[in-house]
Structure formats: C-alpha cells, structure tokens
N, C-alpha and C positions, 0 to 999 in steps of 0.2 A: 504494500499499500504505499503511495506517494503523494505528496501535497506540495504545490508550489503556487507562487503568486504572480500574476501578470494582469495588467489593465485593471486593477482594482477588483479582481475576482480571485478566488482561490480554486485551483484545479486539482480536484481529488480523483486519483485513479486507483484502481484495484483489479486483481485478476479473479476470474470465474470460469467455470466450465461450460462452454456453449453447447456442449452435447447434452447436458441435463435439461430437465424440463425448465421452461422459462418461469421466472419468479420475480417478485417485487422485493427490491432492497431498500433498507432503511439506513440512513446516515445519522450518526450521533456525534455531538461534541461535548467535551468535559474538560474543565481545568485540570483535573488529575486522571490518571490511569483509570480505565472502567473495567469493572469485573462483570457487571450486567448492564443491560440498557438503562435500568432504573438509575444508574449513576450518571447518566448523560442527558443531554437536551437534544430532542429531535431536530435535525436540520432539514431533512428532505425524506420523502418516500417516492421512490422512482420505479417506473414501469420499465420493461426491456427497451421500448422505443426512447425512453428518456435517457437511459444510461449506456446503450450499445449502439444505437443509430440505425436499425433496419429500415425505419421510415425514410430516413435520408438516403440510404443506400438504394432503395427502390427508385427513388426520384432520380438519383444520378444515373442509374442504369437505364431509365427511360430516356434520359437526355443524351447520354454519351455511349450507351451500349455496355452490357453486362461484362464484357472482356476488358474494358478500359476504365469503368467506373470505380471510384474509391468505395470501399465497403465499410469504413469506420470513420469516426470523427478526426478531423484535423484541428489541432489546438495550438495555442502558443506554448513554446517549450519552456523548460526550467532554466535555460541558459541565459535568458534575458533578451534574446533576439531570435527571430526565426520561428519555425513551427515543427511539429512532430505528428505523424499519423499514428494513431492508436492501433494496437495489434486487435486481431479478432477476438481475443479473450479478455480485453481490458474493459472495465466499466468506468463511467465517468459521471462526477457530480461536480457542479460549478456554483459556488456560493459567492454572492455578491458581498463586498465588504462596504457596509453603509457608513459606519463611523470608525469603531474599533473592535477588532476580534481579538481578545486577549491571547496569551500564550496558552496553549492546551493541546488536546489530543482528539482525533477522529476515529470512529469505529464504524465499520460497514458490516451488517448482518442481514440475512434473509429476513423478511417480515414474519413476525411470530417467534423468532429465536430470542431468547432471554439472555443467555450467556455471551460474552464477549471473549473469543479466543485471542490470544496474543497475536496470531498472525493476521487477525482481522482489525488490528489496531495501529494506528499510525505512530511514528516517532514524535517526540515533542515538537509542535510547530510554533515558530516564533510569533510574536504580536504582529498584527496587520493594522495599519492606520490608513483611512481613506484619504485619498487625493482628489481634487477637482481640477487638476491641471489637464488640459486637452489630451496630452500624450498618455495619460494614465487612466482615463475614463473607460468603463466598460463599453464594448462596441461589438458589432457583428464581425464574424471571422469567415474568410473565404474557405470554402470546402473543395470546390473544383470548378474549373472554368475552361471553355473551349469553343469552338465553332460548330453550329448545327445546321442541318439542312442544306439545300443547294444554294440558298441565298446567302450562306455564310454569316448568319447572325451570331454575335458574340453572346454567349450564355454563361452567367456565373451564379453559383449557388452559394448562399451564406447562411450562416447559423448564429444566432445570439442566444444567450442563456438568461432567462428572465428572473427577476426577484419576485417573490410572491409573500403576501401577508394578509391576515384578515383585518389589519388596520391599514387602510389605504394611504395613510400620512406616514408610514413607517420607512418608507424608501429614501434613497438619495435624492437631492435636489435636480441632479442631472441624470439620473437613471431611476425613474419612479417605479413603485410597485405596479406589476401588470397582471396580476392575478391573485386569487386567494392562497392561503398558505399551502393548500394541497397542490398548487401548481409553482411551488418554489423550486428554484434550481433546474427547471426543466428547459429543454432546447426548443427553439422555433426556427423553422427554415423558411427562406424565401429565395426566389429567382429573379435576377436582374437580366433583361434582355436589352441588348444595344442595337441600334439601327445599323444598317449597312448602306453606305459607309459610315463608320463611326465618327461623330463630330470631334473636332480637335480643340475647339475653343468656345468660349461663350456659354451662356445659360441655355439649357435644353429643356423641353417639356417633359414631364414624367407622368405616366398613367399607372395607377394602383389597381390591380384586379383583386377584389377581395374574396371571390369564391371561384373554385373550379367545379366542373361537373361531378367529380367524385372527391372534392375537398383536397386535391393536390395541386401543387404549383405548376407541374408539367403540363396540365391541361391548357395552360396558357402559352405553351411553348410555340414559336413560329413554325408553320408547316403542318401542324395537326389538323386533321379533316374528319375524325370520327365524330359521331353525332353528339357525344357529350364532351367534346374538346373544342374550345373556342378557337385556339390557334392564333393567338395574338401576333400580328405581323408589323413589328415596329419599323417605320420608315422615316419618320420625322422627330423622333424622340425615343425616350427610353420607357420600359414598361416593367413593372414589378408583379410577380405572381406569387401569392401567399399560400402556405401550406396550412390546410385546416383539418387534418386528421386528428382524431381524439382517442385517447386509450380506453379500452373497455375490457371486461372479463368475457371472453367467448370460450364456450366449452371448457369452462374452468381454468382458462389460461389468460393472463394478461397479454393482450395485443393491441395494436392500433388498427382500426377498421375504417375504411372510407365511409363518409356520410352518404345516405342515398337521397335523392331529391326526386 
C-alpha cells in the first residue's frame, strides 16, 4: 500500500486480486495504527469502477480500439513530475486535501471486514497542508488521447476525482464538494473533442454534451452513426462529452451499468 501527494490530493494505491469476485473496498484513516476499522475514520467506500477503472477502460476501447486502449488509470507519480499507469491489480483512492490532513495512517479493507491486517495498512503518512496556488490545485488528468475516424479529430479522455460530503460547504473554495459523502473520492470521466483543423490561437466555442444514449461519453464521439449515438462532429469549436454511468448492485455484484432511456 502506497500514499503520495500531488495537486493537493492524496493518491492511495493498493494491490488486490482481479481474479476474485468483485467487491467494495473501504478506506479508513487514523492518527495511530489501526487494529480494527473501529479505530479509524471512514474516508471512502469504493466500487470496482471507482478504484480500478473498467468503466474508463470500456470507453477508451470504444474510442481507440481494445488493442491500443489503456486498461487502468494514469495518475500523477510520486516523483513530483510526470505520470504513472497503474497495474491491472492496483486499486486507487484519491482524497482531496481541503485544509489540513494530519500525520496518520490509511487502511484498506473489503467492506464488512473488521480487522485490519498489517499488509492492509500504510506506513506513517506526513501531514498535508492545502495550497490554493494554481500549480497545486486539484485538476483533471489526461488518461489517453489520439486521432479518431477519417476526419482525424483529436479526442482526449480526462478523469478528475471529486470531493464529496453531506455538508455542501465543507469543500475547498477552489474545488467544491460535488456530491454527498457516498460519492467521495470517486472518479468522473469526460471526453474532449477537437475540431479538424485544430485552432492554434484565440478563444474558441465549447459545447458540453450532458447525456449520451447509454450514459457514456463515447456516444458523442465524431463519426458515430448508431441509433443511440449522437456522433458530435466538431468543426468550428470544441465539444465535451460527459460520462454518466452509475454503480449498482447487479446479480449480487457491484458493477456500473448504463442508464436506459
């Protein structure tokens, strides 16, 4: 289990077995080492799509092909510059630093597990203090980019990790709360489509597509012609397609399913 800080967020990773049945993980924090989860404070409760990114991987596969698409999250690395692509067996939780997170420990356990094994607990994590400098603020992170279809439109997928709380005023002034506590630390994906040719200077119009036919950003990808795919074809400006899938319990397993309209 590893924890590092970049862009005023803590990037918490751990290893799990992808071959086992999908499960929900809970993330806890404590100022002292934890023996049980009762010793800690719940930070986040994460579904597989939240911590391992199959929802993102499906959209990247739709856009760039399954042979070339990334299968996991790309995140800022611990070195202070650059990025790293997570392994297939790495889970991820991203906690936003609102003001101060004191020195302490994190633990990751499957939901319902009480005891905290030593292997499921982090080393001591130093104090984190929030900054409002532009270079340090939370922001979306590029997951993959490339050209699609015969028109050679540039398409880029981004992910940002939201802060959630039942108190809407609990967030940062520059990165507000975007959901209730149950949606804390979860990823949100969107797709940016550039016109061809891509403008080189000046302000450009931007259209935001709020819903796709199945709740996925790729239904707004240029060149799509299926009945439930809009196929946004940017010519004089940029467009953003939002991903709207939600986690559900399906046949006893936590998964993300598309919304039906």
